[in-house]
C-alpha positions as a printed Julia matrix, in Angstrom:
80×3 Matrix{Float64}:
  -3.2   17.42  -67.46
   0.33  16.76  -68.55
   2.9   14.58  -66.82
   4.55  17.49  -65.02
   1.25  18.59  -63.47
   0.45  15.02  -62.49
   3.84  14.67  -60.79
   3.32  17.96  -58.95
  -0.07  16.76  -57.7
   1.48  13.49  -56.52
   4.22  15.36  -54.64
   1.6   17.59  -53.05
  -0.52  14.61  -52.03
   2.52  12.86  -50.54
   3.49  15.98  -48.59
  -0.06  16.32  -47.25
  -0.11  12.64  -46.25
   3.2   13.08  -44.43
   1.89  16.14  -42.57
  -1.27  14.26  -41.6
   0.79  11.33  -40.34
   3.04  13.63  -38.3
   0.03  15.41  -36.83
  -1.53  12.1   -35.79
   1.73  10.98  -34.19
   2.0   14.24  -32.26
  -1.55  13.9   -30.95
  -0.86  10.31  -29.9
   2.36  11.37  -28.17
   0.57  14.09  -26.22
  -2.23  11.71  -25.23
   0.32   9.14  -24.08
   2.15  11.73  -22.02
  -1.1   12.87  -20.38
  -2.03   9.28  -19.54
   1.42   8.68  -18.08
   1.19  11.79  -15.92
  -2.21  10.72  -14.59
  -0.92   7.24  -13.82
   2.04   8.76  -12.0
  -0.24  10.98   -9.93
  -2.4    8.02   -8.99
   0.65   5.94   -8.06
   1.97   8.77   -5.88
  -1.42   9.11   -4.22
  -1.53   5.4    -3.39
   2.02   5.51   -2.0
   1.28   8.57    0.11
  -1.86   7.04    1.57
  -0.11   3.71    2.17
   2.8    5.37    3.98
   0.47   7.42    6.15
  -1.58   4.33    6.94
   1.62   2.49    7.9
   2.31   5.31   10.37
  -1.0    4.55   12.04
  -3.09   7.38   10.66
  -6.77   6.72   10.05
  -8.59   7.38    6.78
 -10.26  10.57    8.0
  -6.94  12.09    9.12
  -5.22  11.1     5.87
  -8.05  12.65    3.88
  -7.82  15.87    5.88
  -4.02  16.13    5.59
  -3.73  15.23    1.91
  -6.9   16.72    0.51
  -7.78  13.37   -1.05
 -11.42  12.41   -0.78
 -12.33  10.05    2.04
 -13.65   7.65   -0.62
 -10.3    7.48   -2.4
  -8.46   6.97    0.89
 -10.81   4.17    1.91
 -10.41   2.63   -1.56
  -6.64   2.48   -1.06
  -7.12   1.14    2.49
  -9.21  -1.67    1.05
  -6.74  -2.54   -1.69
  -3.75  -2.97    0.62
Protein backbone atom coordinates (compact mmCIF):
# COMPACT_ATOMS: atom_id res chain seq x y z
CA UNK A 1 0.00 0.00 0.00
CA UNK A 2 1.49 3.29 -1.01
CA UNK A 3 1.15 6.61 0.77
CA UNK A 4 -1.70 7.81 -1.43
CA UNK A 5 -3.79 4.72 -0.67
CA UNK A 6 -3.02 5.05 3.02
CA UNK A 7 -4.14 8.69 2.99
CA UNK A 8 -7.34 7.74 1.16
CA UNK A 9 -8.10 5.08 3.77
CA UNK A 10 -7.49 7.60 6.56
CA UNK A 11 -9.86 10.11 4.93
CA UNK A 12 -12.48 7.39 4.54
CA UNK A 13 -12.10 6.33 8.18
CA UNK A 14 -12.40 9.94 9.34
CA UNK A 15 -15.52 10.47 7.24
CA UNK A 16 -17.09 7.29 8.63
CA UNK A 17 -16.24 8.36 12.19
CA UNK A 18 -17.84 11.75 11.57
CA UNK A 19 -21.00 10.13 10.18
CA UNK A 20 -21.16 7.79 13.18
CA UNK A 21 -20.78 10.73 15.56
CA UNK A 22 -23.50 12.70 13.79
CA UNK A 23 -25.83 9.69 13.86
CA UNK A 24 -25.29 9.24 17.59
CA UNK A 25 -25.96 12.93 18.21
CA UNK A 26 -29.18 12.77 16.19
CA UNK A 27 -30.39 9.75 18.15
CA UNK A 28 -29.59 11.51 21.43
CA UNK A 29 -31.40 14.65 20.26
CA UNK A 30 -34.51 12.66 19.36
CA UNK A 31 -34.44 10.80 22.68
CA UNK A 32 -34.09 14.08 24.55
CA UNK A 33 -37.00 15.58 22.67
CA UNK A 34 -39.19 12.55 23.43
CA UNK A 35 -38.30 12.73 27.11
CA UNK A 36 -39.09 16.44 27.17
CA UNK A 37 -42.46 15.89 25.54
CA UNK A 38 -43.35 13.20 28.08
CA UNK A 39 -42.30 15.44 30.95
CA UNK A 40 -44.44 18.23 29.52
CA UNK A 41 -47.45 15.93 29.24
CA UNK A 42 -47.02 14.81 32.83
CA UNK A 43 -46.67 18.40 34.04
CA UNK A 44 -49.84 19.38 32.16
CA UNK A 45 -51.67 16.42 33.65
CA UNK A 46 -50.66 17.41 37.19
CA UNK A 47 -51.72 21.02 36.58
CA UNK A 48 -55.07 19.98 35.13
CA UNK A 49 -55.82 17.68 38.03
CA UNK A 50 -54.68 20.28 40.56
CA UNK A 51 -56.87 23.00 39.02
CA UNK A 52 -59.89 20.71 38.94
CA UNK A 53 -59.26 19.69 42.55
CA UNK A 54 -59.05 23.37 43.51
CA UNK A 55 -62.50 23.82 41.97
CA UNK A 56 -63.82 21.21 44.37
CA UNK A 57 -64.06 18.25 42.03
CA UNK A 58 -63.45 14.80 43.48
CA UNK A 59 -60.99 12.27 42.09
CA UNK A 60 -63.68 10.13 40.43
CA UNK A 61 -65.16 13.12 38.58
CA UNK A 62 -61.73 14.35 37.49
CA UNK A 63 -60.88 10.88 36.21
CA UNK A 64 -64.15 10.70 34.27
CA UNK A 65 -63.77 14.18 32.74
CA UNK A 66 -60.09 13.94 31.83
CA UNK A 67 -59.75 10.28 30.95
CA UNK A 68 -56.87 9.97 33.39
CA UNK A 69 -56.88 6.82 35.47
CA UNK A 70 -58.31 7.10 38.96
CA UNK A 71 -54.93 5.92 40.26
CA UNK A 72 -53.07 8.77 38.60
CA UNK A 73 -55.61 11.31 39.87
CA UNK A 74 -55.34 9.98 43.41
CA UNK A 75 -51.53 10.05 43.10
CA UNK A 76 -51.66 13.76 42.26
CA UNK A 77 -54.19 14.35 45.06
CA UNK A 78 -51.74 12.78 47.49
CA UNK A 79 -48.76 14.78 46.27
CA UNK A 80 -50.40 18.18 46.69
